[in-house]
ZASE-428953 format. One line per 3 residues: number of its first residue (from 1); for each residue x, y, z of N, C-alpha, C. Coordinates in Angstrom, 2 decimals. Example, Ala and Ser with C-alpha at 12.3 -4.5 7.8 and 13.67 -1.06 7.14 Angstrom:
1) 13.19 -5.69 7.80 12.30 -4.50 7.80 13.20 -3.30 7.80 | 12.85 -2.25 7.08 13.67 -1.06 7.14 12.90 0.03 7.87;
***
This chain:
1) -8.10 -6.87 68.34 -9.53 -7.02 68.04 -9.84 -6.35 66.70 | -10.60 -7.06 65.87 -11.09 -6.51 64.62 -12.41 -5.79 64.89 | -12.54 -4.57 64.39 -13.73 -3.78 64.65 -14.17 -3.10 63.35;
4) -15.41 -3.37 62.93 -15.95 -2.74 61.73 -16.93 -1.65 62.16 | -16.62 -0.41 61.78 -17.46 0.73 62.14 -18.32 1.14 60.95 | -19.62 1.22 61.17 -20.54 1.68 60.13 -20.72 3.18 60.20;
7) -20.75 3.82 59.03 -20.89 5.27 58.97 -21.64 5.66 57.71 | -22.37 6.76 57.79 -22.88 7.38 56.57 -21.69 7.94 55.80 | -21.95 8.29 54.53 -20.85 8.70 53.67 -20.61 10.19 53.54;
10) -21.42 11.01 54.23 -21.22 12.45 54.13 -19.91 12.85 54.80 | -19.41 14.03 54.43 -18.16 14.52 55.02 -18.27 14.63 56.54 | -19.42 15.13 57.01 -19.59 15.29 58.45 -19.64 13.94 59.15;
13) -20.41 13.01 58.59 -20.50 11.67 59.19 -19.13 11.01 59.26 | -18.35 11.12 58.20 -17.02 10.51 58.17 -16.07 11.22 59.12 | -16.19 12.53 59.24 -15.35 13.26 60.20 -15.61 12.76 61.62;
16) -16.88 12.54 61.93 -17.24 12.03 63.26 -16.73 10.61 63.45 | -16.85 9.80 62.41 -16.42 8.40 62.50 -14.90 8.30 62.65 | -14.16 9.08 61.89 -12.70 9.06 62.03 -12.26 9.60 63.39;
19) -13.03 10.51 63.95 -12.75 10.99 65.30 -12.91 9.86 66.32 | -13.99 9.09 66.20 -14.20 7.94 67.08 -13.10 6.91 66.89 | -12.74 6.66 65.65 -11.63 5.73 65.35 -10.34 6.17 66.04;
22) -10.06 7.46 65.98 -8.85 7.99 66.62 -8.90 7.81 68.13 | -10.06 8.07 68.74 -10.21 7.88 70.18 -9.96 6.43 70.57 | -10.51 5.51 69.79 -10.34 4.08 70.09 -8.89 3.65 69.93;
25) -8.23 4.14 68.91 -6.83 3.76 68.67 -5.90 4.33 69.74 | -6.30 5.43 70.36 -5.50 6.00 71.45 -5.49 5.08 72.66 | -6.62 4.42 72.92 -6.70 3.57 74.11 -6.27 2.14 73.84;
28) -6.24 1.73 72.56 -5.81 0.37 72.21 -5.18 0.38 70.83 | -3.85 0.42 70.80 -3.13 0.50 69.52 -3.20 -0.79 68.72 | -3.67 -1.86 69.33 -3.75 -3.16 68.64 -5.07 -3.37 67.91;
31) -5.97 -2.40 67.98 -7.25 -2.54 67.29 -7.04 -2.51 65.78 | -7.76 -3.39 65.09 -7.77 -3.41 63.62 -9.13 -2.87 63.19 | -9.17 -1.59 62.83 -10.45 -0.91 62.58 -10.68 -0.69 61.09;
34) -11.86 -1.10 60.65 -12.30 -0.87 59.27 -13.55 0.00 59.29 | -13.62 0.96 58.39 -14.81 1.82 58.28 -15.61 1.41 57.05 | -16.88 1.12 57.27 -17.77 0.69 56.18 -18.83 1.76 55.97;
37) -18.90 2.31 54.76 -19.86 3.36 54.45 -21.20 2.76 54.04 | -22.26 3.27 54.65 -23.61 2.76 54.42 -24.53 3.92 54.06 | -25.27 3.77 52.98 -26.22 4.81 52.57 -27.54 4.62 53.32;
40) -28.06 5.71 53.84 -29.35 5.66 54.53 -30.44 6.25 53.62 | -31.66 6.08 54.07 -32.80 6.60 53.30 -32.68 8.11 53.11 | -32.20 8.80 54.14 -32.04 10.24 54.05 -30.95 10.67 53.08;
43) -29.94 9.79 52.89 -28.88 10.09 51.93 -29.37 9.90 50.50 | -30.17 8.86 50.30 -30.64 8.52 48.95 -31.69 9.50 48.46 | -32.63 9.84 49.33 -33.71 10.77 48.96 -33.43 12.13 49.57;
46) -32.89 13.04 48.78 -32.57 14.37 49.28 -33.54 15.44 48.77 | -34.66 14.98 48.24 -35.66 15.92 47.74 -36.85 16.06 48.69 | -37.34 14.93 49.19 -38.52 14.96 50.06 -38.18 15.58 51.41;
49) -39.13 16.29 52.02 -38.91 16.79 53.38 -38.60 15.63 54.33 | -37.69 15.85 55.25 -37.29 14.79 56.18 -38.49 14.25 56.94 | -39.44 15.14 57.26 -40.61 14.73 58.03 -41.45 13.69 57.31;
52) -41.30 13.59 55.98 -42.08 12.62 55.20 -41.37 11.27 55.05 | -40.15 11.18 55.53 -39.36 9.96 55.32 -39.43 8.98 56.48 | -40.11 9.35 57.57 -40.28 8.44 58.69 -39.17 8.53 59.71;
55) -39.27 7.68 60.75 -38.28 7.67 61.83 -36.98 7.01 61.38 | -35.90 7.42 61.98 -34.61 6.79 61.71 -34.11 6.99 60.30 | -34.45 8.13 59.70 -34.12 8.36 58.29 -32.61 8.36 58.05;
58) -31.83 8.71 59.08 -30.38 8.72 58.95 -29.69 7.63 59.77 | -30.46 6.71 60.33 -29.85 5.70 61.21 -30.33 4.27 60.97 | -31.51 4.09 60.41 -32.13 2.76 60.34 -31.26 1.75 59.58;
61) -30.69 2.15 58.45 -29.89 1.21 57.66 -28.64 0.76 58.42 | -28.06 1.65 59.20 -26.90 1.27 60.01 -27.32 0.28 61.10 | -28.50 0.51 61.68 -29.01 -0.40 62.70 -29.20 -1.81 62.12;
64) -29.76 -1.89 60.93 -29.99 -3.19 60.29 -28.68 -3.91 60.04 | -27.69 -3.18 59.55 -26.37 -3.79 59.30 -25.75 -4.30 60.60 | -25.97 -3.57 61.68 -25.42 -3.99 62.96 -26.14 -5.23 63.48;
67) -27.45 -5.26 63.36 -28.22 -6.42 63.81 -27.89 -7.66 62.98 | -27.51 -7.45 61.72 -27.11 -8.57 60.84 -25.63 -8.91 60.96 | -24.94 -8.27 61.90 -23.51 -8.52 62.16 -22.62 -8.19 60.96;
70) -23.07 -7.25 60.13 -22.22 -6.78 59.03 -21.29 -5.67 59.48 | -21.65 -4.99 60.56 -20.78 -4.02 61.22 -20.85 -4.29 62.72 | -19.85 -3.84 63.46 -19.82 -4.07 64.90 -20.39 -2.90 65.69;
73) -20.09 -1.69 65.24 -20.62 -0.49 65.89 -21.02 0.51 64.81 | -21.80 1.50 65.20 -22.22 2.55 64.27 -22.02 3.90 64.94 | -21.59 4.87 64.14 -21.40 6.23 64.65 -22.52 7.11 64.11;
76) -23.24 7.73 65.04 -24.40 8.55 64.68 -24.25 9.98 65.20 | -24.92 10.91 64.54 -25.28 12.16 65.21 -26.46 11.80 66.10 | -26.27 11.87 67.41 -27.25 11.29 68.32 -28.63 11.93 68.18;
79) -28.68 13.18 67.77 -29.99 13.84 67.60 -30.83 13.17 66.51 | -30.18 12.40 65.60 -30.90 11.74 64.51 -31.38 10.34 64.88 | -31.00 9.85 66.05 -31.39 8.49 66.46 -32.73 8.55 67.18;
82) -33.73 7.76 66.75 -35.03 7.78 67.42 -34.90 7.48 68.91 | -35.73 8.14 69.71 -35.68 7.89 71.16 -36.31 6.55 71.50 | -37.24 6.08 70.69 -37.78 4.72 70.81 -37.03 3.88 69.80;
85) -36.13 3.03 70.29 -35.12 2.41 69.45 -35.18 0.91 69.57 | -34.39 0.22 68.76 -34.36 -1.24 68.80 -33.86 -1.74 70.15 | -34.58 -2.68 70.74 -34.24 -3.15 72.09 -32.94 -3.94 72.15;
88) -32.43 -4.37 71.00 -31.18 -5.14 70.98 -29.94 -4.26 70.80 | -30.15 -2.96 70.65 -29.04 -2.02 70.44 -28.97 -1.03 71.60 | -27.81 -0.44 71.78 -27.63 0.56 72.84 -26.64 1.63 72.40;
91) -26.81 2.82 72.92 -25.79 3.86 72.77 -24.76 3.59 73.87 | -23.63 3.05 73.46 -22.62 2.61 74.43 -21.67 3.73 74.84 | -21.55 4.76 74.01 -20.62 5.85 74.33 -21.04 7.15 73.67;
94) -20.80 8.23 74.38 -20.95 9.58 73.83 -19.68 10.34 74.17 | -18.77 10.53 73.22 -17.60 11.36 73.49 -18.02 12.79 73.85 | -17.07 13.58 74.31 -17.39 14.93 74.79 -18.15 15.73 73.74;
97) -19.16 16.42 74.19 -20.08 17.15 73.32 -19.41 18.35 72.65 | -19.79 18.59 71.40 -19.43 19.82 70.71 -20.51 20.86 71.03 | -20.45 22.00 70.37 -21.44 23.06 70.57 -22.86 22.55 70.31;
100) -23.79 22.95 71.15 -25.20 22.58 70.96 -25.99 23.68 70.26 | -25.34 24.77 69.87 -26.05 25.92 69.30 -26.43 25.71 67.83 | -27.57 26.31 67.46 -27.90 26.54 66.06 -27.32 27.90 65.68;
103) -26.84 28.02 64.45 -26.32 29.31 63.99 -26.98 29.68 62.67 | -27.12 30.98 62.47 -27.53 31.52 61.18 -26.26 31.85 60.41 | -26.07 31.20 59.26 -24.95 31.53 58.39 -25.50 32.42 57.28;
106) -24.81 33.51 57.02 -25.32 34.47 56.05 -24.19 35.07 55.21 | -24.58 35.59 54.06 -23.62 36.24 53.16 -23.31 37.65 53.67 | -22.06 38.00 53.62 -21.65 39.30 54.16 -22.22 40.48 53.37;
109) -22.60 40.23 52.13 -23.15 41.32 51.32 -24.66 41.45 51.47 | -25.26 40.63 52.35 -26.71 40.66 52.55 -27.02 40.64 54.04 | -27.79 41.61 54.51 -28.21 41.62 55.90 -29.49 40.80 56.05;
112) -29.61 40.12 57.20 -30.83 39.37 57.48 -31.84 40.31 58.13 | -33.00 40.43 57.51 -34.04 41.30 58.05 -35.40 40.82 57.59 | -36.40 41.66 57.69 -37.74 41.29 57.25 -37.72 40.86 55.78;
115) -38.44 39.77 55.52 -38.57 39.19 54.17 -37.31 38.50 53.66 | -36.28 38.40 54.50 -35.10 37.63 54.09 -35.48 36.16 53.94 | -34.92 35.51 52.92 -35.18 34.09 52.68 -34.15 33.27 53.44;
118) -34.63 32.44 54.37 -33.77 31.63 55.23 -34.11 30.16 55.03 | -33.10 29.34 54.80 -33.32 27.93 54.51 -33.09 27.02 55.69 | -34.04 26.12 55.92 -33.90 25.02 56.88 -35.03 24.03 56.64;
121) -34.75 22.74 56.82 -35.81 21.74 56.69 -36.20 21.13 58.04 | -35.60 21.63 59.11 -35.92 21.14 60.45 -37.23 21.73 60.93 | -38.17 20.87 61.31 -39.45 21.34 61.83 -39.24 22.16 63.10;
124) -38.34 21.71 63.96 -38.04 22.45 65.20 -37.52 23.85 64.89 | -36.53 23.92 64.01 -35.96 25.24 63.67 -37.00 26.15 63.04 | -37.79 25.60 62.11 -38.82 26.40 61.45 -39.81 26.96 62.47;
127) -40.23 26.10 63.40 -41.25 26.50 64.37 -40.74 27.60 65.31 | -39.56 27.40 65.87 -39.03 28.40 66.80 -38.64 29.69 66.07 | -38.06 29.56 64.89 -37.68 30.76 64.12 -38.89 31.61 63.76;
130) -39.99 30.95 63.39 -41.18 31.70 62.97 -41.75 32.56 64.09 | -41.52 32.15 65.34 -42.00 32.94 66.48 -40.95 33.93 66.98 | -39.69 33.52 66.97 -38.62 34.40 67.46 -38.26 35.49 66.45;
133) -38.34 35.14 65.17 -37.97 36.09 64.10 -39.08 36.10 63.05 | -40.24 36.69 63.39 -41.43 36.56 62.53 -41.32 37.23 61.17 | -40.34 38.11 60.97 -40.25 38.82 59.70 -39.61 38.04 58.57;
136) -38.83 37.00 58.91 -38.10 36.28 57.87 -39.01 35.27 57.16 | -38.63 34.91 55.95 -39.36 33.91 55.17 -38.56 32.61 55.20 | -39.14 31.57 55.79 -38.43 30.30 55.97 -38.84 29.34 54.86;
139) -37.86 28.80 54.15 -38.12 27.89 53.03 -37.31 26.61 53.21 | -37.76 25.49 52.60 -37.07 24.21 52.77 -35.65 24.23 52.22 | -34.79 23.45 52.87 -33.40 23.31 52.43 -32.89 21.93 52.84;
142) -32.56 21.09 51.85 -32.00 19.76 52.10 -30.58 19.70 51.58 | -29.90 18.61 51.90 -28.54 18.39 51.41 -27.52 18.41 52.54 | -26.31 17.90 52.24 -25.26 17.93 53.25 -24.77 19.36 53.45;
145) -23.89 19.55 54.41 -23.49 20.90 54.79 -22.82 21.65 53.64 | -21.96 20.97 52.89 -21.31 21.62 51.74 -22.34 22.11 50.72 | -23.33 21.27 50.45 -24.38 21.62 49.48 -25.17 22.83 49.95;
148) -25.51 22.85 51.24 -26.29 23.96 51.77 -25.50 25.28 51.73 | -24.21 25.19 52.05 -23.38 26.40 51.99 -23.23 26.90 50.56 | -23.14 25.97 49.60 -23.03 26.36 48.19 -24.30 27.08 47.73;
151) -25.46 26.55 48.13 -26.73 27.19 47.77 -26.81 28.60 48.35 | -26.28 28.77 49.55 -26.25 30.09 50.16 -25.35 31.04 49.37 | -24.17 30.57 49.02 -23.21 31.41 48.28 -23.71 31.73 46.87;
154) -24.51 30.81 46.30 -25.05 31.03 44.96 -26.22 32.02 44.94 | -26.64 32.46 46.12 -27.67 33.49 46.19 -29.09 32.98 46.28 | -29.26 31.66 46.51 -30.61 31.12 46.61 -31.26 31.45 47.96;
157) -30.43 31.80 48.92 -30.91 32.15 50.26 -30.09 33.34 50.76 | -30.71 34.12 51.66 -29.95 35.16 52.36 -29.23 34.56 53.58 | -29.83 33.50 54.12 -29.24 32.84 55.28 -29.69 31.40 55.36;
160) -28.92 30.58 56.05 -29.32 29.20 56.32 -29.03 28.91 57.79 | -29.83 28.01 58.37 -29.65 27.65 59.77 -29.05 26.25 59.85 | -27.92 26.14 60.54 -27.22 24.86 60.67 -26.74 24.71 62.10;
163) -26.29 23.50 62.42 -25.70 23.25 63.74 -24.25 23.74 63.75 | -23.91 24.51 64.76 -22.53 25.00 64.89 -21.55 23.83 65.00 | -21.99 22.73 65.59 -21.11 21.57 65.75 -20.61 21.06 64.41;
166) -21.48 21.06 63.39 -21.07 20.58 62.07 -19.99 21.45 61.46 | -20.14 22.76 61.59 -19.12 23.68 61.07 -17.78 23.44 61.75 | -17.83 23.22 63.06 -16.59 23.02 63.81 -15.93 21.69 63.47;
169) -16.73 20.64 63.38 -16.15 19.32 63.11 -15.53 19.25 61.72 | -16.09 19.99 60.78 -15.53 20.01 59.43 -14.48 21.11 59.25 | -14.26 21.86 60.35 -13.25 22.93 60.32 -13.48 23.90 59.15;
172) -14.74 24.25 58.95 -15.09 25.16 57.85 -14.76 26.60 58.24 | -13.95 27.24 57.43 -13.57 28.64 57.65 -14.52 29.53 56.84 | -15.50 30.10 57.52 -16.50 30.92 56.83 -15.87 32.17 56.21;
175) -14.79 32.65 56.80 -14.11 33.85 56.25 -13.71 33.65 54.79 | -13.16 32.48 54.50 -12.68 32.21 53.14 -13.84 32.09 52.15 | -15.05 31.86 52.66 -16.24 31.74 51.80 -17.03 33.04 51.74;
178) -16.48 34.09 52.37 -17.17 35.38 52.44 -18.52 35.26 53.13 | -18.54 34.39 54.16 -19.75 34.17 54.94 -19.48 34.51 56.40 | -20.55 34.69 57.15 -20.44 34.94 58.59 -21.54 34.16 59.29;
181) -21.50 34.12 60.62 -22.53 33.39 61.35 -22.82 34.07 62.68 | -24.01 33.80 63.19 -24.40 34.31 64.50 -25.21 33.21 65.19 | -24.96 33.04 66.49 -25.72 32.05 67.25 -27.17 32.51 67.43;
184) -28.08 31.54 67.35 -29.51 31.84 67.50 -29.99 31.45 68.89 | -30.86 32.26 69.43 -31.42 31.98 70.76 -32.67 31.13 70.61 | -32.49 29.92 70.10 -33.59 28.96 70.03 -33.12 27.66 70.68;
187) -34.04 26.90 71.29 -33.65 25.68 71.98 -33.07 24.65 71.01 | -31.99 23.99 71.38 -31.39 22.98 70.50 -32.22 21.70 70.48 | -31.99 20.89 69.46 -32.57 19.55 69.44 -31.97 18.73 70.58;
190) -32.73 17.81 71.16 -32.14 16.93 72.16 -30.90 16.23 71.61 | -29.81 16.30 72.36 -28.53 15.68 72.00 -27.84 16.34 70.81 | -28.20 17.57 70.48 -27.51 18.27 69.39 -26.03 18.47 69.76;
193) -25.15 18.18 68.81 -23.72 18.30 69.06 -23.10 17.07 69.68 | -23.89 16.01 69.86 -23.41 14.78 70.51 -23.24 13.67 69.48 | -22.10 13.00 69.53 -21.87 11.79 68.74 -22.31 10.60 69.59;
196) -23.15 9.74 69.02 -23.56 8.52 69.70 -22.94 7.31 69.04 | -22.26 6.49 69.82 -21.64 5.27 69.29 -22.50 4.09 69.73 | -23.11 3.43 68.76 -24.07 2.36 69.04 -23.42 0.99 68.90;
199) -23.92 0.06 69.70 -23.42 -1.32 69.66 -24.57 -2.27 69.99 | -24.34 -3.56 69.73 -25.32 -4.57 70.14 -25.20 -4.78 71.65 | -26.34 -4.89 72.33 -26.33 -5.03 73.78 -25.59 -6.28 74.25;
202) -25.58 -7.32 73.44 -24.95 -8.57 73.85 -23.43 -8.55 73.70 | -22.89 -7.58 72.98 -21.44 -7.53 72.74 -20.74 -6.84 73.91 | -20.60 -7.58 74.99 -20.09 -6.98 76.23 -18.65 -6.49 76.10;
205) -17.83 -7.22 75.35 -16.43 -6.82 75.19 -16.33 -5.49 74.44 | -17.16 -5.35 73.40 -17.14 -4.10 72.62 -17.69 -2.95 73.46 | -18.75 -3.19 74.20 -19.32 -2.15 75.05 -18.31 -1.71 76.11;
208) -17.59 -2.67 76.68 -16.55 -2.35 77.67 -15.48 -1.45 77.05 | -15.11 -1.73 75.81 -14.13 -0.91 75.10 -14.68 0.50 74.86 | -15.92 0.59 74.41 -16.51 1.89 74.10 -16.69 2.76 75.34;
211) -16.92 2.14 76.48 -17.07 2.92 77.72 -15.82 3.73 78.03 | -14.68 3.30 77.50 -13.42 4.00 77.76 -13.31 5.31 76.97 | -14.15 5.50 75.97 -14.15 6.78 75.24 -15.41 7.59 75.56;
214) -16.16 7.13 76.55 -17.40 7.82 76.92 -17.10 9.02 77.81 | -17.82 10.11 77.58 -17.76 11.27 78.46 -19.02 11.25 79.33 | -18.85 11.05 80.62 -19.99 10.83 81.52 -20.93 12.03 81.57;
217) -20.39 13.22 81.53 -21.22 14.43 81.57 -22.10 14.52 80.32 | -21.50 14.29 79.16 -22.26 14.30 77.91 -23.33 13.22 77.91 | -22.98 12.04 78.41 -23.93 10.92 78.43 -25.14 11.26 79.31;
220) -24.87 11.82 80.49 -25.96 12.18 81.41 -26.86 13.24 80.79 | -26.25 14.29 80.25 -27.03 15.40 79.69 -27.86 14.95 78.48 | -27.24 14.21 77.58 -27.96 13.79 76.37 -29.06 12.78 76.70;
223) -28.83 11.95 77.71 -29.88 11.01 78.13 -31.09 11.77 78.65 | -30.86 12.79 79.47 -31.97 13.59 80.00 -32.76 14.25 78.86 | -32.05 14.83 77.91 -32.72 15.52 76.80 -33.54 14.55 75.96;
226) -32.96 13.39 75.66 -33.66 12.43 74.81 -34.85 11.80 75.53 | -34.74 11.59 76.83 -35.87 11.02 77.57 -37.00 12.02 77.74 | -36.67 13.30 77.79 -37.73 14.31 77.81 -38.53 14.26 76.51;
229) -37.82 14.16 75.38 -38.50 14.05 74.08 -39.28 12.75 73.98 | -38.68 11.67 74.44 -39.35 10.37 74.40 -40.66 10.42 75.17 | -40.66 11.06 76.33 -41.87 11.17 77.14 -42.90 12.08 76.49;
232) -42.42 13.19 75.94 -43.34 14.13 75.29 -43.98 13.50 74.06 | -43.20 12.76 73.29 -43.70 12.12 72.07 -43.42 12.97 70.85 | -43.63 12.37 69.68 -43.44 13.11 68.43 -42.14 12.85 67.73;
235) -41.19 12.21 68.42 -39.94 11.82 67.76 -39.06 12.99 67.37 | -38.07 12.69 66.51 -37.07 13.69 66.11 -37.67 14.85 65.35 | -38.91 14.68 64.82 -39.50 15.72 64.00 -40.48 16.61 64.76;
238) -40.56 16.45 66.08 -41.43 17.34 66.87 -40.76 18.70 67.02 | -41.56 19.79 67.10 -40.98 21.12 67.33 -40.57 21.27 68.80 | -39.63 20.44 69.22 -39.27 20.26 70.63 -37.78 20.51 70.80;
241) -37.43 21.31 71.80 -36.03 21.54 72.12 -35.76 21.21 73.57 | -34.53 20.81 73.86 -34.17 20.49 75.24 -32.68 20.72 75.44 | -32.35 21.20 76.63 -30.94 21.39 76.97 -30.73 21.05 78.44;
244) -29.84 20.11 78.68 -29.46 19.72 80.05 -28.02 20.16 80.30 | -27.76 20.65 81.49 -26.41 21.04 81.88 -26.13 20.49 83.27 | -25.02 19.76 83.39 -24.65 19.19 84.69 -23.53 20.01 85.30;
247) -23.76 20.48 86.53 -22.76 21.24 87.28 -22.01 20.26 88.17 | -20.77 19.96 87.79 -19.98 18.96 88.52 -19.72 19.41 89.95 | -19.41 20.68 90.15 -19.08 21.17 91.49 -20.30 21.07 92.42;
250) -21.46 21.44 91.92 -22.67 21.39 92.75 -23.35 20.03 92.73 | -22.90 19.17 91.83 -23.54 17.85 91.63 -25.04 18.06 91.37 | -25.33 18.87 90.36 -26.71 19.24 90.06 -26.95 19.20 88.56;
253) -28.07 18.58 88.17 -28.48 18.52 86.77 -29.65 19.47 86.55 | -29.48 20.36 85.58 -30.53 21.32 85.23 -31.03 20.99 83.83 | -32.33 20.90 83.65 -32.92 20.56 82.36 -34.02 21.56 82.03;
256) -33.97 22.08 80.82 -35.03 22.97 80.34 -35.55 22.43 79.01 | -36.86 22.32 78.89 -37.51 21.76 77.69 -38.50 22.77 77.13 | -38.56 22.86 75.81 -39.45 23.81 75.15 -40.13 23.15 73.96;
259) -41.35 23.56 73.70 -42.07 23.07 72.53 -42.90 24.21 71.95 | -43.07 24.22 70.65 -43.91 25.22 70.01 -45.32 24.68 69.87 | -46.26 25.41 70.43 -47.69 25.12 70.24 -48.07 25.76 68.90;
262) -48.07 24.95 67.84 -48.28 25.48 66.49 -49.67 26.07 66.32 | -50.65 25.47 66.97 -52.04 25.94 66.81 -52.23 27.34 67.39 | -51.64 27.56 68.57 -51.82 28.85 69.25 -50.61 29.78 69.11;
265) -49.63 29.35 68.32 -48.43 30.15 68.04 -47.80 30.71 69.32 | -47.37 29.79 70.16 -46.71 30.18 71.41 -45.68 29.12 71.78 | -44.71 29.52 72.60 -43.69 28.60 73.08 -44.02 28.21 74.51;
268) -44.09 26.91 74.75 -44.33 26.39 76.10 -43.01 25.86 76.66 | -42.83 26.01 77.95 -41.53 25.68 78.54 -41.70 25.06 79.93 | -40.82 24.13 80.25 -40.74 23.55 81.59 -39.26 23.40 81.93;
271) -38.92 23.65 83.19 -37.55 23.40 83.60 -37.52 22.85 85.03 | -36.44 22.16 85.33 -36.29 21.59 86.66 -34.84 21.22 86.91 | -34.55 20.88 88.15 -33.18 20.49 88.49 -33.22 19.47 89.62;
274) -32.20 18.63 89.66 -32.09 17.64 90.73 -30.64 17.54 91.17 | -30.44 17.16 92.42 -29.11 16.83 92.91 -28.84 15.37 92.54 | -27.71 15.12 91.89 -27.41 13.74 91.50 -25.92 13.60 91.20;
277) -25.44 12.36 91.23 -24.07 12.06 90.81 -24.02 12.06 89.29 | -22.83 12.18 88.74 -22.67 12.26 87.29 -23.09 10.97 86.59 | -23.13 9.87 87.32 -23.53 8.60 86.73 -24.97 8.21 87.03;
280) -25.74 9.12 87.60 -27.12 8.82 88.00 -28.07 8.94 86.80 | -28.02 7.95 85.94 -28.83 7.97 84.72 -30.32 7.87 85.05 | -30.66 7.06 86.04 -32.08 6.92 86.40 -32.64 8.22 86.96;
283) -31.83 8.95 87.71 -32.26 10.26 88.20 -32.52 11.23 87.06 | -31.65 11.19 86.06 -31.81 12.06 84.88 -33.08 11.70 84.12 | -33.34 10.41 83.98 -34.55 9.96 83.29 -35.81 10.40 84.03;
286) -35.76 10.31 85.36 -36.93 10.69 86.17 -37.25 12.17 85.99 | -36.22 13.02 86.05 -36.42 14.45 85.82 -36.98 14.70 84.42 | -36.42 14.01 83.44 -36.85 14.18 82.05 -38.30 13.75 81.85;
289) -38.67 12.63 82.44 -40.05 12.15 82.32 -41.03 13.15 82.93 | -40.64 13.72 84.06 -41.49 14.69 84.74 -41.73 15.92 83.86 | -40.67 16.48 83.29 -40.81 17.67 82.47 -41.50 17.37 81.14;
292) -41.17 16.23 80.55 -41.82 15.84 79.30 -43.31 15.66 79.46 | -43.71 15.06 80.58 -45.14 14.85 80.86 -45.86 16.18 81.07 | -45.22 17.09 81.79 -45.85 18.40 82.04 -46.05 19.17 80.74;
295) -45.07 19.10 79.84 -45.22 19.79 78.56 -46.33 19.18 77.72 | -46.41 17.87 77.74 -47.46 17.19 76.97 -48.84 17.57 77.49 | -48.96 17.67 78.82 -50.24 18.08 79.41 -50.59 19.51 79.02;
298) -49.59 20.39 79.00 -49.83 21.78 78.61 -50.33 21.89 77.17 | -49.70 21.14 76.28 -50.04 21.25 74.86 -51.42 20.67 74.58 | -51.87 19.76 75.46 -53.17 19.11 75.26 -54.32 19.89 75.86;
301) -54.01 20.94 76.64 -55.07 21.73 77.27 -55.89 22.50 76.23;
***
C-alpha cells in the first residue's frame, strides 16, 4: 500500500511523523510511505500571538490537503487540533502518550523568583502561571522549540515554559546546553503529549491499518479531555486544562478539569470518575460533557 503522510516541517513535527512511520512499518513491511511537508498558518506567521490566528492554526492546512486527497493521513500534536473538527475527518489512532507535564526550563546561572521574565504564548499557561506563581513576569514567546531554547540561552528570558513531551521526543539534553528544568503544577492542555493520526472517515482500509498502532488507554483519556473542552467551549485557546487517567486494574476513568476565571482571578475545578471498559468512548464522553457543563455554569455565575 502506498501511503502519503502529511506533516509540518518543524523538528518536533517531523520527529513525531517519523515515529508514526516507524510504527506503521513495524506492522506492515510492505508499506510504501512518503512524507510530505506542509506549512501551516502558524508556521508562516511566527510573530502574531497564536490567539489572533484563529482555530486550527497548526492543523488546518493539513486537513485541506487530506480532504483534497493530496495526502492520505496527517500527524498532529493532538492538543493543536480543534475539538470541533471537519465531519469528514477522524482521529484514527493515538499511539502511547508521552509526558503530559509542562516544565519550566531555566538557565543554571539564573534562579527563577519574583520579577523573573518567563516566556510563553499559551493563554492557558499564562493564566495558570499568573495565579500559581504571581511574582514572575510572563511575556510572549513564539517559535519552534529550538528557537525558544536559543532565546533562553541568549539571555532574553530567565525561564520558558514548554511541554516536557517535546523535549523528550527531540531527545534534547539540557545538561549540554547548561539548562535545567522543573515540572510545573499546572493543569495540562487537553491531549497534551498525545500524537493524533488523522484520516478521512471513508478510508476504511487506512483506518483499519491505523487502529493497529492505536493505544486504547491514550485514546480513551485524550477523548475525555478533548470532549470536556469541547463542552466547555473556547477552543484550544481557552485557559482550560484537563487530565484523564484510566486505571486498568480497577476499570475506572478519572477526569479532572480546571479553568481560570480571569475576571475574578481564581481557578475553578471539577472532577469525576466512572466505571468503564477501556474501549467505552461514549462513557468517557458522557463524563466529559458533565464536567465541562458544570465548569461552564460556574464561570457564568
